[in-house]
VEXDREN-2710 file (C-alpha; in Angstrom, 1 decimal):
% VEXDREN-2710
k/r/px/py/pz
1/MET/-13.3/92.2/-53.6
2/ALA/-16.1/93.0/-51.1
3/ASP/-14.2/91.3/-48.3
4/ASN/-11.2/93.3/-49.3
5/TRP/-12.8/96.8/-48.7
6/ARG/-14.4/95.4/-45.7
7/GLY/-11.1/94.3/-44.1
8/ARG/-9.6/97.6/-45.1
9/LEU/-12.5/99.4/-43.1
10/PHE/-12.0/97.4/-40.1
11/GLU/-8.2/97.9/-40.3
12/GLU/-8.8/101.7/-40.7
13/HIS/-11.3/101.9/-37.6
14/SER/-8.6/99.9/-35.6
15/ASP/-5.7/102.1/-36.3
16/LEU/-7.8/105.3/-35.9
17/HIS/-9.0/103.9/-32.7
18/ARG/-5.3/103.5/-31.4
19/LYS/-4.4/106.9/-32.7
20/VAL/-7.2/108.8/-31.0
21/GLU/-6.2/107.0/-27.7
22/ARG/-2.4/107.9/-28.1
23/LEU/-3.6/111.3/-28.6
24/LYS/-5.8/111.6/-25.7
25/LYS/-3.0/110.0/-23.8
26/PHE/-0.5/112.7/-24.8
27/ILE/-2.9/115.6/-24.1
28/LEU/-2.9/114.5/-20.4
29/SER/1.1/114.5/-20.5
30/GLU/3.6/117.3/-19.0
31/LYS/5.1/117.3/-22.7
32/TYR/1.7/118.3/-23.9
33/ASP/1.4/121.1/-21.2
34/SER/4.9/122.3/-22.2
35/LEU/3.8/123.2/-26.0
36/PRO/2.8/126.5/-27.1
37/GLU/-1.0/127.6/-26.7
38/ILE/-1.4/127.5/-30.5
39/ASP/-0.3/123.9/-30.5
40/ARG/-2.2/122.7/-27.8
41/GLN/-5.2/124.3/-29.5
42/ASP/-4.2/122.7/-32.8
43/LEU/-4.0/119.2/-31.1
44/LYS/-7.4/119.5/-29.5
45/GLU/-9.1/120.5/-32.6
46/GLN/-7.2/117.4/-34.2
47/LEU/-8.6/115.0/-31.7
48/GLN/-12.1/116.4/-32.2
49/HIS/-12.0/115.7/-35.8
50/MET/-10.5/112.4/-35.3
51/GLU/-13.2/111.4/-32.8
52/GLN/-15.8/112.6/-35.4
53/TYR/-14.2/110.6/-38.1
54/HIS/-14.0/107.5/-35.7
55/SER/-17.7/107.7/-34.8
56/VAL/-18.4/107.5/-38.6
57/LEU/-16.2/104.6/-38.9
58/MET/-18.1/103.0/-36.1
59/ARG/-21.4/103.2/-37.5
60/ARG/-20.1/101.8/-40.9
61/VAL/-18.5/99.1/-39.2
62/SER/-21.6/98.3/-36.9
63/ARG/-23.6/98.1/-40.3
64/GLN/-21.1/95.7/-41.8
65/CYS/-21.2/93.3/-38.7
66/ASN/-24.9/93.2/-38.8
67/SER/-25.4/92.6/-42.3
68/ALA/-22.5/89.8/-42.5
END
């Protein structure tokens, strides 16, 4: 059972990392620039929250790697 939650943690970290990178790339695109200002603000705020969450997951993953 312990390995199951650990695997889910690693998978969640990996998935979130991919999503963060995709959103960063989108924010640099022309399509992003064509969005209304309110949508651009929301996406930037979303990215901030995703990065904070990613940071927490990184700490958790790091502890699991050090204790394994």
